[in-house]
N, C-alpha and C positions, 0 to 999 in steps of 0.2 A: 689114720686109725691109731688109737693108742690102747695099750693093754697094761695091766698091772695087777698086783695083789696087795690088798690092804689088810693090815693086821691091827685093827683098832684096839686101843688100850681100854679095857673094861674095868671100871671102878664101881663098886656097889654104891648106890645113892642111899642116903639115910631115910628116904621115904619109900615105903614098900606098898605094893598094891594088896589090899585086903580082899576086895571084890569089885568086879565091873559087870554091869548088866544093863540091857535096854530097859528104860522105864516108860517110854512113850513112843507110839507109832500112830500118828493121825494122818490119814490119807483121805482126800476128797477129790474125786474125779469130776471133770467138767465135760468130758466127751467119752465116747466109747473107744477102747484101745485100737480097734480096727480103723477108726477115723483119724487117729493121731499119726499121720504120715509126715515125715520131715520134708520140706521145711515149713509146712503149714503151721506147725506150732513152734516149739523151741528146739534148739540144738542141745541135746543132752551133754555134749562134750564141752559146752561153754555155759553151764548152769550157774546162775547167780545165787549164792547162798549166804546166809548170815549165821554166825555162830556166836553164842553167848556162853560164858563160863560163870557159873555161880559156885560159891564155896562157903563152907563153914568150918572153922577150926576150933576144936575142943582141946584146950591145953591140958586139962586134967586127965583125959584118957589117952591123949596122943593120937587122936583120930581126926582126919580131915575128910569131909564129905564133899565131893565135887560133882557138878552136873554140867554136861555139855549139851546145849540145846540148839538145834538148827532148823530153820524154816526156809523153804525155797519153793519155787513154782507158784507162789501166791499170785493171784490176779492183781495186776497193777493199775487197772483203769479206775481211778478215783480212790484207790486204796491208800491207807496211811502207811508211812514208813516207820512208825513207832514213835515218832516225835510229835505226832499230831498234824504234821504237814501232809497235804495231799500230794500224791505222786502221779505224774502224768504217764499214760501208757506209751512207752516208746518201743517195746519189744512185742513180738507176736504173743498172743494169749497162750499161756501154758495149759496143757490139758489136765493138769491136776495141781493140788497144793499138798505138800508133804511137810510134816513137822515131826522130827524124831529127837529123842533125848537119850543120852547114855549117862548113867550115874556110877560113881566109884567111891569106895571107901579106901582111903590111904591111911597107913599107920606110920607114925614117926615117934622117936624118943624125944620128949621135951627137954631132956638133959643134953642131947646132941645138937638140937636146932632151936634157935630162939623163935619167938612168935613172928618177928620181922622176917626172918629167913623163910619160915613156912609160908607166910603171906606172900612174899615175893615169888616163891615157887608156885603157889596156887595161881597167881596172876600171870606168870610168864611160862611156867613149865607144865602145869597140869593139862593144858590144852593139847600138848604134843603127845601125852600119854593117852588121852581120851579120843583124839581125832581118828586114829586108825579104826577104832570100834565104831565110831559114828559113820565113817566112810563106808565100812562094810555094811552097816545097817541100812544106809541109803541105797547102796547097790542092791542088796538082797530084797529090800522092799519094792524097789522099782522093777526088779526082774520078775517079781510075782504078780505085777499088775497087768501085764500085757502091753504096756507102753514101752518105748525104747528105754533101756537101762541107763542109769546115771551113775557115773563114777566121779566122785568129787576129786578135784585136782590135788596133786601133791603140794605141800606148803614148805616154805623155806624154814629150816630148822636151825635156829640160832644156837650157838654154844653158850650155855648159861653159866657155867661155873666160873669163868673169868671175865664175863661181860662182853666178850667179843663174839663175832659170828663168822660164818664162812664167807659171806659177802655183806659186810657191814652196811654198805650203801643201799642195799635192797632189803635189809631186815626190817620187818614191821616193828613199830614202837610197841604195839601190843597185838596179840593174836585176835583177829576179828574176821 
């Protein structure tokens, strides 16, 4: 067992959060909640989910609009994986499909950050700001359905300011 006290050095980042809010909650059930007993369906602790970040940078106003979109629980039997390829059913049929999205407006000073720096932050950092909100939205939505709740897993957080990470060998090339 080990114990310790951490005193992180907090430095303000030049991008501020203007607003964050859920913008989509699409839920489609394929079974009654009472019938969704584990392991008949999926294990909510090992849910497979996909996240996509979309962003738009407006240099004139210094506003970045970001969107985190996640889909999981989608039926896999003959379904497409988004590339047009068919996906074979390898896992038990999930009892539902859930698509949630969280949008945010970020504000920055174009005099302090170049377009390249803002774009890099959008591609590599905005996910880590939006993910806790997306994670909460998934948990909250599944808790209200009557099905077993889903808590999205924690993700590795790379340290972005100097290009290194806590465990560089395990850091993803991009957040997906």
